[in-house]
MOPAC internal coordinates of N, CA, C and O (Angstrom, degrees):
PM7 1SCF
backbone

  N    0.0000 0     0.00 0     0.00 0    0    0    0
  C    1.4055 1     0.00 0     0.00 0    1    0    0
  C    1.5016 1   115.76 1     0.00 0    2    1    0
  O    1.2310 1   121.78 1   -54.24 1    3    2    1
  N    1.2486 1   114.20 1   125.76 1    3    2    1
  C    1.6432 1   119.61 1   177.89 1    5    3    2
  C    1.5457 1   110.00 1   -46.81 1    6    5    3
  O    1.2310 1   120.37 1   -44.61 1    7    6    5
  N    1.2195 1   116.90 1   135.39 1    7    6    5
  C    1.4945 1   120.65 1   172.84 1    9    7    6
  C    1.4385 1   117.22 1   -59.93 1   10    9    7
  O    1.2310 1   120.50 1   152.40 1   11   10    9
  N    1.2566 1   116.65 1   -27.60 1   11   10    9
  C    1.5253 1   125.86 1  -175.78 1   13   11   10
  C    1.6000 1   108.76 1   -87.26 1   14   13   11
  O    1.2310 1   120.43 1   166.68 1   15   14   13
  N    1.2497 1   116.79 1   -13.32 1   15   14   13
  C    1.3935 1   121.42 1  -168.63 1   17   15   14
  C    1.5207 1   106.05 1   -70.25 1   18   17   15
  O    1.2310 1   118.40 1   -50.95 1   19   18   17
  N    1.3256 1   120.66 1   129.05 1   19   18   17
  C    1.3828 1   124.84 1   179.01 1   21   19   18
  C    1.5562 1   109.16 1   -81.55 1   22   21   19
  O    1.2310 1   121.33 1   -52.67 1   23   22   21
  N    1.3661 1   115.05 1   127.33 1   23   22   21
  C    1.4589 1   120.12 1   173.57 1   25   23   22
  C    1.4458 1   111.18 1   -90.39 1   26   25   23
  O    1.2310 1   121.89 1   -49.79 1   27   26   25
  N    1.4053 1   113.98 1   130.21 1   27   26   25
  C    1.5489 1   119.68 1  -179.67 1   29   27   26
  C    1.5352 1   112.26 1    55.13 1   30   29   27
  O    1.2310 1   119.32 1  -126.32 1   31   30   29
  N    1.3082 1   118.90 1    53.68 1   31   30   29
  C    1.5966 1   117.07 1  -178.79 1   33   31   30
  C    1.3580 1   111.33 1   -59.23 1   34   33   31
  O    1.2310 1   114.28 1   153.19 1   35   34   33
  N    1.4479 1   128.44 1   -26.81 1   35   34   33
  C    1.3379 1   125.12 1  -178.59 1   37   35   34
  C    1.5879 1   108.12 1   -67.28 1   38   37   35
  O    1.2310 1   121.38 1   129.04 1   39   38   37
  N    1.3304 1   114.96 1   -50.96 1   39   38   37
  C    1.4861 1   122.58 1  -175.89 1   41   39   38
  C    1.5453 1   106.62 1   -61.62 1   42   41   39
  O    1.2310 1   119.52 1   135.42 1   43   42   41
  N    1.3147 1   118.53 1   -44.58 1   43   42   41
  C    1.4599 1   121.95 1   178.65 1   45   43   42
  C    1.4359 1   116.51 1   -55.96 1   46   45   43
  O    1.2310 1   122.27 1   137.23 1   47   46   45
  N    1.3716 1   113.26 1   -42.77 1   47   46   45
  C    1.5519 1   117.66 1  -174.58 1   49   47   46
  C    1.4683 1   104.43 1   -74.86 1   50   49   47
  O    1.2310 1   118.10 1   138.56 1   51   50   49
  N    1.3321 1   121.23 1   -41.44 1   51   50   49
  C    1.4846 1   113.93 1  -170.83 1   53   51   50
  C    1.6121 1   110.07 1   -77.09 1   54   53   51
  O    1.2310 1   121.09 1   153.23 1   55   54   53
  N    1.4142 1   115.53 1   -26.77 1   55   54   53
  C    1.3201 1   111.26 1   178.09 1   57   55   54
  C    1.5578 1   115.30 1   -75.53 1   58   57   55
  O    1.2310 1   121.09 1   147.12 1   59   58   57
  N    1.3343 1   115.52 1   -32.88 1   59   58   57
  C    1.4428 1   119.56 1   171.43 1   61   59   58
  C    1.4662 1   118.83 1   -66.80 1   62   61   59
  O    1.2310 1   121.20 1   141.83 1   63   62   61
  N    1.3256 1   115.32 1   -38.17 1   63   62   61
  C    1.4591 1   117.62 1   175.66 1   65   63   62
  C    1.4871 1   110.42 1   -76.20 1   66   65   63
  O    1.2310 1   115.65 1   140.62 1   67   66   65
  N    1.2489 1   125.86 1   -39.38 1   67   66   65
  C    1.5073 1   126.95 1  -177.54 1   69   67   66
  C    1.4703 1   110.92 1   -82.64 1   70   69   67
  O    1.2310 1   118.95 1   166.92 1   71   70   69
  N    1.3381 1   119.60 1   -13.08 1   71   70   69
  C    1.5270 1   119.10 1   171.61 1   73   71   70
  C    1.4600 1   109.25 1   -66.27 1   74   73   71
  O    1.2310 1   117.29 1   158.71 1   75   74   73
  N    1.2479 1   122.76 1   -21.29 1   75   74   73
  C    1.4587 1   121.79 1   177.64 1   77   75   74
  C    1.5719 1   110.38 1   -82.41 1   78   77   75
  O    1.2310 1   124.39 1   -59.67 1   79   78   77
  N    1.3135 1   109.18 1   120.33 1   79   78   77
  C    1.5160 1   113.19 1  -171.59 1   81   79   78
  C    1.4880 1   112.73 1   -56.44 1   82   81   79
  O    1.2310 1   115.69 1   141.73 1   83   82   81
  N    1.3468 1   125.78 1   -38.27 1   83   82   81
  C    1.2835 1   128.82 1  -179.75 1   85   83   82
  C    1.5427 1   116.49 1   -59.67 1   86   85   83
  O    1.2310 1   120.14 1   142.52 1   87   86   85
  N    1.3275 1   117.33 1   -37.48 1   87   86   85
  C    1.3851 1   124.29 1   172.11 1   89   87   86
  C    1.4001 1   118.57 1   -69.40 1   90   89   87
  O    1.2310 1   121.18 1   137.82 1   91   90   89
  N    1.3957 1   115.35 1   -42.18 1   91   90   89
  C    1.3863 1   125.87 1   172.78 1   93   91   90
  C    1.5355 1   114.78 1   -61.47 1   94   93   91
  O    1.2310 1   121.06 1   134.39 1   95   94   93
  N    1.3071 1   115.57 1   -45.61 1   95   94   93
  C    1.4282 1   122.39 1   176.61 1   97   95   94
  C    1.5995 1   110.81 1   -61.92 1   98   97   95
  O    1.2310 1   121.51 1   130.14 1   99   98   97
  N    1.2497 1   114.72 1   -49.86 1   99   98   97
  C    1.5639 1   122.28 1  -178.84 1  101   99   98
  C    1.6124 1   104.24 1   -53.94 1  102  101   99
  O    1.2310 1   122.68 1   128.81 1  103  102  101
  N    1.4037 1   112.46 1   -51.19 1  103  102  101
  C    1.4480 1   120.98 1  -177.57 1  105  103  102
  C    1.6086 1   108.34 1   -48.13 1  106  105  103
  O    1.2310 1   122.65 1   119.51 1  107  106  105
  N    1.2496 1   112.52 1   -60.49 1  107  106  105
  C    1.4593 1   122.98 1  -171.32 1  109  107  106
  C    1.5645 1   108.53 1   -60.39 1  110  109  107
  O    1.2310 1   120.92 1   135.35 1  111  110  109
  N    1.3558 1   115.85 1   -44.65 1  111  110  109
  C    1.4957 1   121.10 1   179.17 1  113  111  110
  C    1.5753 1   113.59 1   -67.47 1  114  113  111
  O    1.2310 1   120.77 1   149.59 1  115  114  113
  N    1.3404 1   116.13 1   -30.41 1  115  114  113
  C    1.4627 1   118.77 1   175.03 1  117  115  114
  C    1.4453 1   120.08 1   -84.03 1  118  117  115
  O    1.2310 1   119.99 1   152.91 1  119  118  117
  N    1.4109 1   117.63 1   -27.09 1  119  118  117
  C    1.5377 1   120.50 1  -168.94 1  121  119  118
  C    1.5176 1   107.19 1  -111.27 1  122  121  119
  O    1.2310 1   118.93 1   158.36 1  123  122  121
  N    1.2663 1   119.64 1   -21.64 1  123  122  121
  C    1.4970 1   118.34 1   174.15 1  125  123  122
  C    1.4937 1   114.94 1   -79.99 1  126  125  123
  O    1.2310 1   116.94 1   -28.18 1  127  126  125
  N    1.2625 1   123.42 1   151.82 1  127  126  125
  C    1.4899 1   122.36 1   166.78 1  129  127  126
  C    1.5427 1   113.44 1   -50.44 1  130  129  127
  O    1.2310 1   119.03 1   -39.84 1  131  130  129
  N    1.2281 1   119.45 1   140.16 1  131  130  129
  C    1.3690 1   127.20 1  -179.30 1  133  131  130
  C    1.5918 1   108.26 1   -60.16 1  134  133  131
  O    1.2310 1   118.53 1   137.17 1  135  134  133
  N    1.2928 1   120.41 1   -42.83 1  135  134  133
  C    1.4915 1   119.47 1  -179.69 1  137  135  134
  C    1.5186 1   113.58 1   -66.01 1  138  137  135
  O    1.2310 1   120.73 1   155.20 1  139  138  137
  N    1.3474 1   116.20 1   -24.80 1  139  138  137
  C    1.5335 1   119.96 1   176.38 1  141  139  138
  C    1.3985 1   103.95 1   -78.07 1  142  141  139
  O    1.2310 1   118.99 1   131.11 1  143  142  141
  N    1.3720 1   119.53 1   -48.89 1  143  142  141
  C    1.5810 1   117.70 1  -170.66 1  145  143  142
  C    1.6371 1   106.76 1   -64.62 1  146  145  143
  O    1.2310 1   118.19 1   154.42 1  147  146  145
  N    1.3154 1   121.05 1   -25.58 1  147  146  145
  C    1.4108 1   124.36 1   178.08 1  149  147  146
  C    1.5744 1   112.60 1   -65.23 1  150  149  147
  O    1.2310 1   122.28 1   152.46 1  151  150  149
  N    1.3995 1   113.24 1   -27.54 1  151  150  149
  C    1.4694 1   117.29 1   179.68 1  153  151  150
  C    1.5160 1   110.47 1   -83.15 1  154  153  151
  O    1.2310 1   116.34 1   165.14 1  155  154  153
  N    1.3322 1   124.57 1   -14.86 1  155  154  153
  C    1.4266 1   126.19 1  -171.00 1  157  155  154
  C    1.5748 1   112.81 1   -91.85 1  158  157  155
  O    1.2310 1   120.90 1   -39.59 1  159  158  157
  N    1.2267 1   115.88 1   140.41 1  159  158  157
  C    1.4824 1   122.10 1   170.32 1  161  159  158
  C    1.5458 1   101.78 1   -95.38 1  162  161  159
  O    1.2310 1   123.32 1   -82.69 1  163  162  161
  N    1.4615 1   111.24 1    97.31 1  163  162  161
  C    1.4055 1   117.40 1   179.92 1  165  163  162
  C    1.4661 1   114.51 1   -71.04 1  166  165  163
  O    1.2310 1   115.14 1   173.61 1  167  166  165
  N    1.1768 1   126.83 1    -6.39 1  167  166  165
  C    1.5067 1   128.42 1   174.64 1  169  167  166
  C    1.5712 1   107.85 1   -72.97 1  170  169  167
  O    1.2310 1   120.15 1   162.22 1  171  170  169
  N    1.2975 1   117.32 1   -17.78 1  171  170  169
  C    1.5048 1   116.24 1   175.13 1  173  171  170
  C    1.4296 1   112.18 1   -99.46 1  174  173  171
  O    1.2310 1   116.32 1  -172.70 1  175  174  173
  N    1.3366 1   124.61 1     7.30 1  175  174  173
  C    1.3427 1   126.87 1   175.67 1  177  175  174
  C    1.5115 1   111.66 1   -59.67 1  178  177  175
  O    1.2310 1   119.41 1   -50.06 1  179  178  177
  N    1.3897 1   118.74 1   129.94 1  179  178  177
  C    1.3582 1   120.94 1  -176.41 1  181  179  178
  C    1.6446 1   105.77 1  -152.80 1  182  181  179
  O    1.2310 1   121.84 1   -37.59 1  183  182  181
  N    1.3095 1   114.08 1   142.41 1  183  182  181
  C    1.4454 1   122.58 1  -179.61 1  185  183  182
  C    1.5581 1   111.83 1   -86.68 1  186  185  183
  O    1.2310 1   119.75 1   -55.10 1  187  186  185
  N    1.3688 1   118.09 1   124.90 1  187  186  185
  C    1.3040 1   123.73 1   179.15 1  189  187  186
  C    1.4765 1   106.66 1   -94.01 1  190  189  187
  O    1.2310 1   117.47 1   -53.22 1  191  190  189
  N    1.3233 1   122.42 1   126.78 1  191  190  189
  C    1.4219 1   130.42 1  -170.08 1  193  191  190
  C    1.6144 1   114.50 1   -70.63 1  194  193  191
  O    1.2310 1   121.75 1   169.54 1  195  194  193
  N    1.2382 1   114.25 1   -10.46 1  195  194  193
  C    1.4726 1   118.98 1  -175.24 1  197  195  194
  C    1.5054 1   112.59 1   -76.33 1  198  197  195
  O    1.2310 1   119.13 1   -40.22 1  199  198  197
  N    1.3522 1   119.26 1   139.78 1  199  198  197
  C    1.3978 1   123.64 1   177.49 1  201  199  198
  C    1.5553 1   112.73 1  -114.90 1  202  201  199
  O    1.2310 1   116.22 1   -35.41 1  203  202  201
  N    1.2792 1   124.79 1   144.59 1  203  202  201
  C    1.3291 1   126.39 1  -178.05 1  205  203  202
  C    1.5429 1   111.33 1  -118.00 1  206  205  203
  O    1.2310 1   119.26 1  -168.83 1  207  206  205
  N    1.2590 1   119.01 1    11.17 1  207  206  205
  C    1.4455 1   123.22 1  -178.98 1  209  207  206
  C    1.6125 1   105.41 1   -79.81 1  210  209  207
  O    1.2310 1   120.50 1   -43.80 1  211  210  209
  N    1.2659 1   116.65 1   136.20 1  211  210  209
  C    1.4705 1   125.69 1   176.49 1  213  211  210
  C    1.5390 1   104.18 1   -58.02 1  214  213  211
  O    1.2310 1   123.53 1   -44.01 1  215  214  213
  N    1.4912 1   110.83 1   135.99 1  215  214  213
  C    1.3801 1   113.75 1  -175.03 1  217  215  214
  C    1.6025 1   115.39 1   -62.29 1  218  217  215
  O    1.2310 1   122.80 1   157.54 1  219  218  217
  N    1.4131 1   112.25 1   -22.46 1  219  218  217
  C    1.5317 1   117.51 1   176.40 1  221  219  218
  C    1.5002 1   107.85 1   -68.26 1  222  221  219
  O    1.2310 1   117.59 1   156.97 1  223  222  221
  N    1.2635 1   122.19 1   -23.03 1  223  222  221
  C    1.5314 1   119.23 1  -166.74 1  225  223  222
  C    1.6587 1   104.74 1  -111.82 1  226  225  223
  O    1.2310 1   121.88 1  -168.59 1  227  226  225
  N    1.3435 1   114.00 1    11.41 1  227  226  225
  C    1.5445 1   110.57 1  -176.41 1  229  227  226
  C    1.4965 1   111.83 1   -73.84 1  230  229  227
  O    1.2310 1   118.77 1   164.12 1  231  230  229
  N    1.3592 1   119.95 1   -15.88 1  231  230  229
  C    1.4003 1   115.30 1  -179.96 1  233  231  230
  C    1.5279 1   116.39 1   -73.24 1  234  233  231
  O    1.2310 1   123.26 1   160.24 1  235  234  233
  N    1.3313 1   111.36 1   -19.76 1  235  234  233
  C    1.5332 1   118.10 1  -178.72 1  237  235  234
  C    1.6407 1   114.65 1  -119.85 1  238  237  235
  O    1.2310 1   123.56 1   179.06 1  239  238  237
  N    1.3626 1   110.77 1    -0.94 1  239  238  237
  C    1.4204 1   115.92 1   178.46 1  241  239  238
  C    1.5036 1   113.28 1  -129.64 1  242  241  239
  O    1.2310 1   119.34 1   -29.52 1  243  242  241
  N    1.3231 1   118.87 1   150.48 1  243  242  241
  C    1.4720 1   125.14 1   172.66 1  245  243  242
  C    1.5648 1   105.76 1  -135.31 1  246  245  243
  O    1.2310 1   120.71 1   -30.49 1  247  246  245
  N    1.2076 1   116.25 1   149.51 1  247  246  245
  C    1.4858 1   118.82 1   175.54 1  249  247  246
  C    1.5069 1   106.95 1  -138.49 1  250  249  247
  O    1.2310 1   120.79 1   -21.44 1  251  250  249
  N    1.3066 1   116.09 1   158.56 1  251  250  249
  C    1.4251 1   125.57 1  -178.95 1  253  251  250
  C    1.4993 1   110.07 1  -144.76 1  254  253  251
  O    1.2310 1   117.10 1   -52.13 1  255  254  253
  N    1.2887 1   123.12 1   127.87 1  255  254  253
  C    1.4774 1   128.39 1   176.86 1  257  255  254
  C    1.6009 1   100.36 1  -114.33 1  258  257  255
  O    1.2310 1   126.42 1   -56.86 1  259  258  257
  N    1.3874 1   105.26 1   123.14 1  259  258  257
  C    1.5070 1   114.52 1   168.21 1  261  259  258
  C    1.4884 1   113.23 1  -111.90 1  262  261  259
  O    1.2310 1   122.57 1   -43.38 1  263  262  261
  N    1.2447 1   112.69 1   136.62 1  263  262  261
  C    1.5348 1   123.08 1   178.57 1  265  263  262
  C    1.5489 1   104.07 1   -95.45 1  266  265  263
  O    1.2310 1   119.94 1   -47.12 1  267  266  265
  N    1.3950 1   117.73 1   132.88 1  267  266  265
  C    1.3862 1   125.13 1   176.28 1  269  267  266
  C    1.4677 1   112.26 1  -152.54 1  270  269  267
  O    1.2310 1   120.02 1   -32.14 1  271  270  269
  N    1.3822 1   117.57 1   147.86 1  271  270  269
  C    1.4334 1   121.79 1   176.28 1  273  271  270
  C    1.5142 1   109.32 1   -98.73 1  274  273  271
  O    1.2310 1   125.15 1   -37.64 1  275  274  273
  N    1.3984 1   107.71 1   142.36 1  275  274  273
  C    1.6021 1   114.84 1   165.47 1  277  275  274
  C    1.5610 1   108.30 1   -66.89 1  278  277  275
  O    1.2310 1   122.58 1   -13.83 1  279  278  277
  N    1.2517 1   112.66 1   166.17 1  279  278  277
  C    1.4397 1   124.51 1   175.74 1  281  279  278
  C    1.6149 1   108.47 1   -56.72 1  282  281  279
  O    1.2310 1   122.62 1   143.43 1  283  282  281
  N    1.3897 1   112.59 1   -36.57 1  283  282  281
  C    1.4605 1   118.06 1  -177.15 1  285  283  282
  C    1.5886 1   111.62 1   -80.27 1  286  285  283
  O    1.2310 1   120.43 1  -175.29 1  287  286  285
  N    1.2804 1   116.79 1     4.71 1  287  286  285
  C    1.4406 1   124.96 1  -178.03 1  289  287  286
  C    1.4493 1   120.12 1    89.98 1  290  289  287
  O    1.2310 1   116.79 1   168.49 1  291  290  289
  N    1.3921 1   123.71 1   -11.51 1  291  290  289
  C    1.3851 1   128.18 1  -178.49 1  293  291  290
  C    1.5815 1   110.07 1   -66.06 1  294  293  291
  O    1.2310 1   118.02 1   -33.49 1  295  294  293
  N    1.2866 1   121.37 1   146.51 1  295  294  293
  C    1.3904 1   126.70 1  -178.94 1  297  295  294
  C    1.5858 1   112.53 1   -89.07 1  298  297  295
  O    1.2310 1   121.84 1   -38.95 1  299  298  297
  N    1.2521 1   114.08 1   141.05 1  299  298  297
  C    1.5341 1   119.51 1  -178.59 1  301  299  298
  C    1.4817 1   102.65 1  -128.88 1  302  301  299
  O    1.2310 1   121.32 1   -18.95 1  303  302  301
  N    1.3714 1   115.08 1   161.05 1  303  302  301
  C    1.4807 1   123.76 1   165.83 1  305  303  302
  C    1.5555 1   103.94 1  -123.79 1  306  305  303
  O    1.2310 1   122.03 1   -36.21 1  307  306  305
  N    1.2500 1   113.72 1   143.79 1  307  306  305
  C    1.4640 1   128.86 1   178.77 1  309  307  306
  C    1.4344 1   106.48 1  -116.64 1  310  309  307
  O    1.2310 1   118.78 1   -69.05 1  311  310  309
  N    1.3168 1   119.94 1   110.95 1  311  310  309
  C    1.5514 1   122.95 1  -177.32 1  313  311  310
  C    1.5575 1   107.60 1  -101.31 1  314  313  311
  O    1.2310 1   117.76 1   -53.66 1  315  314  313
  N    1.2823 1   121.86 1   126.34 1  315  314  313
  C    1.4873 1   121.31 1   179.23 1  317  315  314
  C    1.5530 1   100.35 1  -124.30 1  318  317  315
  O    1.2310 1   121.33 1   -44.74 1  319  318  317
  N    1.2826 1   115.06 1   135.26 1  319  318  317
  C    1.4749 1   121.74 1  -179.07 1  321  319  318
  C    1.5213 1   104.79 1  -127.86 1  322  321  319
  O    1.2310 1   120.07 1   -61.96 1  323  322  321
  N    1.3883 1   117.48 1   118.04 1  323  322  321
  C    1.4386 1   124.90 1   176.86 1  325  323  322
  C    1.4671 1   105.54 1  -102.19 1  326  325  323
  O    1.2310 1   121.37 1   -53.90 1  327  326  325
  N    1.3192 1   114.98 1   126.10 1  327  326  325
  C    1.4760 1   115.87 1   179.78 1  329  327  326
  C    1.5856 1   108.70 1  -151.55 1  330  329  327
  O    1.2310 1   125.81 1   -40.55 1  331  330  329
  N    1.2773 1   106.44 1   139.45 1  331  330  329
  C    1.5332 1   113.14 1   176.29 1  333  331  330
  C    1.5983 1   107.48 1   -97.10 1  334  333  331
  O    1.2310 1   120.91 1   -57.53 1  335  334  333
  N    1.2059 1   115.86 1   122.47 1  335  334  333
  C    1.4401 1   120.25 1   176.20 1  337  335  334
  C    1.4710 1   108.84 1  -121.24 1  338  337  335
  O    1.2310 1   118.73 1   -54.55 1  339  338  337
  N    1.3455 1   120.03 1   125.45 1  339  338  337
  C    1.4925 1   120.05 1   177.87 1  341  339  338
  C    1.5260 1   115.10 1   -94.87 1  342  341  339
  O    1.2310 1   123.11 1  -165.44 1  343  342  341
  N    1.4006 1   111.65 1    14.56 1  343  342  341
  C    1.4631 1   119.28 1  -179.81 1  345  343  342
  C    1.5547 1   113.15 1  -151.26 1  346  345  343
  O    1.2310 1   116.57 1   -14.47 1  347  346  345
  N    1.2036 1   124.13 1   165.53 1  347  346  345
  C    1.3477 1   125.06 1  -179.20 1  349  347  346
  C    1.6472 1   105.94 1   -87.13 1  350  349  347
  O    1.2310 1   124.92 1   -61.46 1  351  350  349
  N    1.1974 1   108.17 1   118.54 1  351  350  349
  C    1.5070 1   112.86 1  -175.74 1  353  351  350
  C    1.5664 1   110.85 1  -110.00 1  354  353  351
  O    1.2310 1   125.60 1   -67.72 1  355  354  353
  N    1.4195 1   106.84 1   112.28 1  355  354  353
  C    1.5952 1   117.35 1  -170.65 1  357  355  354
  C    1.4714 1   102.10 1   -71.12 1  358  357  355
  O    1.2310 1   114.83 1   158.61 1  359  358  357
  N    1.3441 1   127.40 1   -21.39 1  359  358  357
  C    1.4702 1   122.19 1  -174.39 1  361  359  358
  C    1.5622 1   111.18 1  -101.43 1  362  361  359
  O    1.2310 1   117.75 1  -156.12 1  363  362  361
  N    1.2448 1   121.89 1    23.88 1  363  362  361
  C    1.4733 1   126.66 1   179.46 1  365  363  362
  C    1.4832 1   113.32 1   -60.54 1  366  365  363
  O    1.2310 1   121.03 1   140.25 1  367  366  365
  N    1.4577 1   115.63 1   -39.75 1  367  366  365
  C    1.4507 1   115.33 1   175.55 1  369  367  366
  C    1.4254 1   115.86 1   -67.29 1  370  369  367
  O    1.2310 1   121.81 1   148.41 1  371  370  369
  N    1.2853 1   114.14 1   -31.59 1  371  370  369
  C    1.5439 1   114.80 1   172.99 1  373  371  370
  C    1.4119 1   114.22 1   -69.05 1  374  373  371
  O    1.2310 1   120.15 1   146.87 1  375  374  373
  N    1.4670 1   117.31 1   -33.13 1  375  374  373
  C    1.4870 1   116.98 1   172.37 1  377  375  374
  C    1.5031 1   109.97 1   -65.31 1  378  377  375
  O    1.2310 1   119.74 1   134.96 1  379  378  377
  N    1.2204 1   118.10 1   -45.04 1  379  378  377
  C    1.5801 1   118.09 1   179.40 1  381  379  378
  C    1.4729 1   112.23 1   -60.46 1  382  381  379
  O    1.2310 1   120.30 1   144.07 1  383  382  381
  N    1.4087 1   117.03 1   -35.93 1  383  382  381
  C    1.4395 1   115.49 1   178.45 1  385  383  382
  C    1.5162 1   113.96 1   -70.83 1  386  385  383
  O    1.2310 1   119.18 1   158.71 1  387  386  385
  N    1.3551 1   119.17 1   -21.29 1  387  386  385
  C    1.4187 1   118.89 1   166.79 1  389  387  386
  C    1.4512 1   118.35 1   -71.28 1  390  389  387
  O    1.2310 1   121.72 1   147.09 1  391  390  389
  N    1.3189 1   114.31 1   -32.91 1  391  390  389
  C    1.5729 1   111.71 1   176.09 1  393  391  390
  C    1.5195 1   106.73 1   -74.48 1  394  393  391
  O    1.2310 1   116.73 1   146.61 1  395  394  393
  N    1.2370 1   123.83 1   -33.39 1  395  394  393
  C    1.4807 1   125.86 1   179.73 1  397  395  394
  C    1.5518 1   104.76 1   -62.37 1  398  397  395
  O    1.2310 1   119.37 1   133.71 1  399  398  397
  N    1.2811 1   118.80 1   -46.29 1  399  398  397
  C    1.5324 1   122.51 1   177.92 1  401  399  398
  C    1.5950 1   107.37 1   -55.82 1  402  401  399
  O    1.2310 1   121.30 1   126.07 1  403  402  401
  N    1.2943 1   115.12 1   -53.93 1  403  402  401
  C    1.3953 1   118.56 1  -176.06 1  405  403  402
  C    1.5245 1   112.34 1   -62.11 1  406  405  403
  O    1.2310 1   115.55 1   145.24 1  407  406  405
  N    1.2299 1   126.05 1   -34.76 1  407  406  405
  C    1.4598 1   131.71 1  -178.96 1  409  407  406
  C    1.6046 1    98.95 1   -70.04 1  410  409  407
  O    1.2310 1   116.92 1   119.73 1  411  410  409
  N    1.2383 1   123.46 1   -60.27 1  411  410  409
  C    1.4566 1   133.13 1  -174.54 1  413  411  410
  C    1.6722 1   104.49 1   -54.14 1  414  413  411
  O    1.2310 1   120.97 1   134.32 1  415  414  413
  N    1.2644 1   115.75 1   -45.68 1  415  414  413
  C    1.5110 1   112.30 1   178.14 1  417  415  414
  C    1.6034 1   113.79 1   -66.33 1  418  417  415
  O    1.2310 1   121.40 1   144.19 1  419  418  417
  N    1.2974 1   114.94 1   -35.81 1  419  418  417
  C    1.4570 1   120.03 1  -178.09 1  421  419  418
  C    1.5645 1   104.21 1   -68.14 1  422  421  419
  O    1.2310 1   120.75 1   127.17 1  423  422  421
  N    1.2842 1   116.17 1   -52.83 1  423  422  421
  C    1.5941 1   118.53 1  -178.94 1  425  423  422
  C    1.6266 1   108.23 1   -58.41 1  426  425  423
  O    1.2310 1   117.98 1   144.59 1  427  426  425
  N    1.2680 1   121.46 1   -35.41 1  427  426  425
  C    1.4528 1   120.19 1  -174.31 1  429  427  426
  C    1.5688 1   104.95 1   -72.03 1  430  429  427
  O    1.2310 1   119.18 1   138.55 1  431  430  429
  N    1.3347 1   119.17 1   -41.45 1  431  430  429
  C    1.5388 1   124.44 1   169.88 1  433  431  430
  C    1.4902 1   113.81 1   -54.96 1  434  433  431
  O    1.2310 1   122.12 1   134.17 1  435  434  433
  N    1.3248 1   113.55 1   -45.83 1  435  434  433
  C    1.5503 1   119.19 1   179.44 1  437  435  434
  C    1.4963 1   113.33 1   -59.42 1  438  437  435
  O    1.2310 1   122.84 1   136.71 1  439  438  437
  N    1.3755 1   112.16 1   -43.29 1  439  438  437
  C    1.4413 1   116.69 1  -169.44 1  441  439  438
  C    1.5852 1   111.14 1   -84.61 1  442  441  439
  O    1.2310 1   121.32 1   159.74 1  443  442  441
  N    1.3887 1   115.07 1   -20.26 1  443  442  441
  C    1.4870 1   109.23 1  -178.48 1  445  443  442
  C    1.5208 1   114.50 1   -98.70 1  446  445  443
  O    1.2310 1   121.10 1  -173.99 1  447  446  445
  N    1.3218 1   115.50 1     6.01 1  447  446  445
  C    1.4875 1   121.95 1  -178.40 1  449  447  446
  C    1.5053 1   119.88 1  -107.87 1  450  449  447
  O    1.2310 1   120.10 1   180.00 1  451  450  449

């Protein structure tokens, strides 16, 4: 491998951009429903460094998990998946379900140990 070759450029780009609080906050405010955003304490928004994308798909996909508290103090996760698809994938909901299961399994392990 060439020393100057960038490994996982998509993931690197999205993590660097969304690590900035102002960018992450703007993204959440602009792309989530207003009623949901109004329930969130955006001052608590933080990026979780863990990825749930399958290693085989990491060249074309990047994902981000944000932790945030609602205004009533309850914790929430916001999962964002960035993916380039060059075709209509009828199994995309099944793919997303897999990510949701992985995230849930990880959170369950973290909370019980």
